[in-house]
C-alpha positions as a Python dict, from the first residue, in 0.01 Angstrom:
ca = {
    (1, 'M'): (0, 0, 0),
    (2, 'R'): (209, 244, 205),
    (3, 'N'): (518, 84, 82),
    (4, 'K'): (419, 129, -296),
    (5, 'W'): (672, 334, -490),
    (6, 'W'): (409, 570, -604),
    (7, 'A'): (289, 641, -223),
    (8, 'K'): (662, 727, -138),
    (9, 'L'): (689, 938, -434),
    (10, 'L'): (377, 1115, -373),
    (11, 'R'): (479, 1174, 12),
    (12, 'I'): (793, 1326, -95),
    (13, 'V'): (640, 1561, -372),
    (14, 'G'): (414, 1678, -115),
    (15, 'I'): (666, 1758, 143),
    (16, 'V'): (895, 1930, -113),
    (17, 'F'): (621, 2164, -235),
    (18, 'M'): (493, 2237, 105),
    (19, 'S'): (879, 2328, 214),
    (20, 'L'): (908, 2557, -96),
    (21, 'T'): (567, 2735, -27),
    (22, 'A'): (647, 2777, 335),
    (23, 'L'): (978, 2922, 248),
    (24, 'F'): (843, 3136, -48),
    (25, 'T'): (573, 3266, 183),
    (26, 'L'): (798, 3342, 436),
    (27, 'M'): (1043, 3530, 232),
    (28, 'G'): (741, 3715, 65),
    (29, 'G'): (625, 3814, 440),
    (30, 'A'): (974, 3943, 550),
    (31, 'G'): (1022, 4109, 190),
    (32, 'T'): (724, 4327, 212),
    (33, 'A'): (857, 4473, 523),
    (34, 'C'): (1080, 4700, 318),
    (35, 'V'): (789, 4866, 152),
    (36, 'A'): (568, 4849, 457),
    (37, 'L'): (814, 5039, 658),
    (38, 'N'): (915, 5286, 370),
    (39, 'P'): (606, 5311, 130),
    (40, 'T'): (701, 5647, -15),
    (41, 'G'): (1063, 5539, -88),
    (42, 'F'): (1177, 5334, -385),
    (43, 'G'): (1121, 5625, -636),
    (44, 'G'): (775, 5669, -527),
    (45, 'T'): (673, 5320, -690),
    (46, 'F'): (472, 5244, -382),
    (47, 'A'): (349, 5578, -284),
    (48, 'G'): (-13, 5491, -332),
    (49, 'I'): (-20, 5232, -61),
    (50, 'A'): (124, 5511, 202),
    (51, 'P'): (-234, 5581, 358),
    (52, 'F'): (-287, 5206, 405),
    (53, 'Q'): (79, 5143, 559),
    (54, 'W'): (-77, 4967, 842),
    (55, 'L'): (-231, 4721, 606),
    (56, 'W'): (94, 4629, 465),
    (57, 'I'): (261, 4600, 804),
    (58, 'L'): (-27, 4349, 859),
    (59, 'F'): (76, 4168, 549),
    (60, 'V'): (435, 4126, 667),
    (61, 'L'): (318, 4005, 1030),
    (62, 'V'): (61, 3741, 878),
    (63, 'G'): (313, 3643, 606),
    (64, 'I'): (576, 3556, 830),
    (65, 'A'): (321, 3372, 1072),
    (66, 'A'): (186, 3179, 775),
    (67, 'G'): (537, 3080, 656),
    (68, 'I'): (627, 2982, 1003),
    (69, 'M'): (315, 2785, 1020),
    (70, 'G'): (411, 2610, 687),
    (71, 'V'): (771, 2502, 819),
    (72, 'R'): (606, 2354, 1124),
    (73, 'A'): (365, 2171, 894),
    (74, 'V'): (649, 2037, 705),
    (75, 'V'): (815, 1896, 1002),
    (76, 'L'): (502, 1715, 1112),
    (77, 'L'): (434, 1581, 771),
    (78, 'I'): (790, 1435, 756),
    (79, 'K'): (734, 1266, 1096),
    (80, 'G'): (400, 1141, 1000),
    (81, 'M'): (226, 1313, 1304),
    (82, 'K'): (-118, 1358, 1409),
    (83, 'H'): (-282, 1657, 1251),
    (84, 'A'): (9, 1704, 1001),
    (85, 'Y'): (-207, 1705, 709),
    (86, 'R'): (-462, 1946, 888),
    (87, 'D'): (-196, 2189, 984),
    (88, 'A'): (-51, 2199, 626),
    (89, 'L'): (-401, 2289, 507),
    (90, 'I'): (-438, 2537, 756),
    (91, 'A'): (-101, 2728, 669),
    (92, 'L'): (-164, 2676, 275),
    (93, 'L'): (-538, 2846, 324),
    (94, 'L'): (-394, 3125, 561),
    (95, 'G'): (-119, 3201, 284),
    (96, 'T'): (-379, 3183, -2),
    (97, 'V'): (-619, 3405, 193),
    (98, 'L'): (-372, 3644, 278),
    (99, 'N'): (-219, 3687, -69),
    (100, 'V'): (-534, 3734, -256),
    (101, 'V'): (-608, 4031, -16),
    (102, 'H'): (-278, 4148, -83),
    (103, 'L'): (-299, 4111, -443),
    (104, 'F'): (-643, 4298, -501),
    (105, 'A'): (-504, 4576, -254),
    (106, 'S'): (-206, 4617, -455),
    (107, 'R'): (-376, 4629, -779),
    (108, 'A'): (-626, 4881, -620),
    (109, 'L'): (-355, 5124, -472),
    (110, 'R'): (-59, 5098, -689),
    (111, 'G'): (-171, 4940, -1032),
    (112, 'S'): (37, 4614, -982),
    (113, 'S'): (50, 4316, -778),
    (114, 'M'): (374, 4142, -856),
    (115, 'P'): (572, 3950, -693),
    (116, 'V'): (267, 3877, -481),
    (117, 'D'): (122, 3673, -750),
    (118, 'G'): (406, 3418, -744),
    (119, 'V'): (355, 3352, -374),
    (120, 'L'): (-35, 3325, -425),
    (121, 'Y'): (-2, 3074, -717),
    (122, 'M'): (260, 2878, -509),
    (123, 'N'): (7, 2829, -222),
    (124, 'I'): (-280, 2748, -466),
    (125, 'L'): (-76, 2498, -657),
    (126, 'T'): (38, 2333, -326),
    (127, 'L'): (-315, 2341, -181),
    (128, 'V'): (-475, 2190, -484),
    (129, 'I'): (-193, 1926, -475),
    (130, 'F'): (-297, 1840, -115),
    (131, 'L'): (-634, 1824, -168),
    (132, 'L'): (-592, 1569, -458),
    (133, 'F'): (-405, 1345, -189),
    (134, 'R'): (-752, 1312, -2),
    (135, 'I'): (-865, 1113, -298),
    (136, 'P'): (-947, 786, -114),
    (137, 'G'): (-738, 551, -315),
    (138, 'V'): (-445, 808, -322),
    (139, 'W'): (-487, 876, 62),
    (140, 'Q'): (-440, 518, 180),
    (141, 'G'): (-97, 528, 40),
    (142, 'V'): (3, 912, 112),
    (143, 'D'): (-164, 947, 467),
    (144, 'Y'): (68, 1194, 631),
    (145, 'E'): (-56, 1143, 967),
    (146, 'K'): (90, 805, 996),
    (147, 'P'): (479, 740, 941),
    (148, 'A'): (576, 619, 626),
    (149, 'G'): (581, 259, 596),
    (150, 'G'): (915, 123, 608),
    (151, 'G'): (1243, 251, 444),
    (152, 'Q'): (1361, 628, 508),
    (153, 'T'): (1094, 789, 303),
    (154, 'G'): (1049, 1076, 538),
    (155, 'T'): (1435, 1148, 566),
    (156, 'Y'): (1481, 1123, 203),
    (157, 'A'): (1212, 1378, 180),
    (158, 'A'): (1355, 1609, 429),
    (159, 'A'): (1669, 1576, 245),
    (160, 'I'): (1528, 1701, -93),
    (161, 'A'): (1323, 1966, 77),
    (162, 'L'): (1629, 2102, 252),
    (163, 'A'): (1816, 2091, -80),
    (164, 'A'): (1520, 2246, -284),
    (165, 'C'): (1485, 2525, -37),
    (166, 'G'): (1863, 2584, -47),
    (167, 'L'): (1857, 2645, -408),
    (168, 'L'): (1550, 2886, -379),
    (169, 'S'): (1739, 3091, -109),
    (170, 'L'): (2054, 3081, -338),
    (171, 'T'): (1841, 3199, -677),
    (172, 'I'): (1558, 3411, -528),
    (173, 'Q'): (1712, 3712, -606),
    (174, 'F'): (1751, 3641, -952),
    (175, 'L'): (1418, 3504, -1002),
    (176, 'M'): (1245, 3823, -850),
    (177, 'A'): (1488, 4060, -1011),
    (178, 'P'): (1223, 4147, -1296),
    (179, 'T'): (979, 4277, -1026),
    (180, 'H'): (1216, 4409, -751),
    (181, 'T'): (1480, 4620, -991),
    (182, 'I'): (1375, 4990, -930),
    (183, 'G'): (1614, 5259, -1058),
    (184, 'G'): (1851, 5001, -1176),
    (185, 'V'): (1870, 4840, -821),
    (186, 'N'): (1773, 4487, -755),
    (187, 'Y'): (1603, 4521, -407),
    (188, 'A'): (1580, 4138, -407),
    (189, 'D'): (1920, 4104, -369),
    (190, 'A'): (1932, 4347, -50),
    (191, 'W'): (1993, 4028, 173),
    (192, 'H'): (2251, 3859, -53),
    (193, 'A'): (2493, 3755, 206),
    (194, 'T'): (2229, 3629, 434),
    (195, 'L'): (2051, 3431, 166),
    (196, 'T'): (2363, 3292, 25),
    (197, 'A'): (2463, 3162, 358),
    (198, 'L'): (2100, 3032, 430),
    (199, 'G'): (2114, 2851, 70),
    (200, 'V'): (2443, 2693, 128),
    (201, 'A'): (2379, 2562, 487),
    (202, 'L'): (2057, 2406, 373),
    (203, 'I'): (2195, 2234, 80),
    (204, 'L'): (2465, 2086, 300),
    (205, 'A'): (2222, 2000, 569),
    (206, 'G'): (2013, 1819, 291),
    (207, 'L'): (2336, 1628, 186),
    (208, 'V'): (2416, 1518, 533),
    (209, 'T'): (2038, 1406, 581),
    (210, 'A'): (2048, 1210, 261),
    (211, 'L'): (2386, 1027, 359),
    (212, 'H'): (2251, 950, 684),
    (213, 'A'): (1928, 820, 551),
    (214, 'R'): (2139, 615, 294),
    (215, 'R'): (2361, 467, 576),
    (216, 'I'): (2072, 351, 767),
    (217, 'T'): (1910, 189, 468),
    (218, 'V'): (2237, -2, 383),
    (219, 'R'): (2271, -130, 752),
    (220, 'R'): (1920, -238, 772),
    (221, 'A'): (1981, -424, 433),
    (222, 'A'): (2302, -605, 575),
    (223, 'L'): (2075, -726, 892),
    (224, 'P'): (1955, -1100, 888),
    (225, 'E'): (1606, -1101, 808),
    (226, 'A'): (1497, -1192, 1182),
    (227, 'A'): (1657, -873, 1305),
    (228, 'K'): (1480, -628, 1077),
}
């Protein structure tokens, strides 16, 4: 069953969603640092959180930690390692709980919670997808704690995930512009050069990984049946 096309597709879909969620969570945590360190700046938009600056610093630290945990989980999922699924759920649950608290705190103290909403919804969506994978009939094919059966499914998943994260890095400043533009300045574009370099590097890494997987697949196909 693990060699079924739908099982391979679901494994890839899960890894891509987990990758995007991990990066989104990591960016959210790092991006919150601007407000956490200077709550009275930005035209006073975030002045309401100043008495709770410590809480926003905590959001930064836990957000970055959740993102890193997510990245680690992605690597384990790709390799089909033991506890990969468990670690992915832990990262998603941490990201969900963190952003629920962040959302309500933001709404209570400054009257708005965007862009936390987007990070929260992404964590919830990916969490739901992974919980659905545990449906017995589905899990027999997807089971992330075992290497993908045959082919280069994990490698192709890594390639697609790298490219998807690269696109997110290149476009995040535009996607977040509506909620990060204050006084005509798009603060989501503060790390333009860094995110551009990261995005290009991730896309190139994805392309190289895909070509590598394709080369291995072609070589295996050319081998005599007894040598495979």
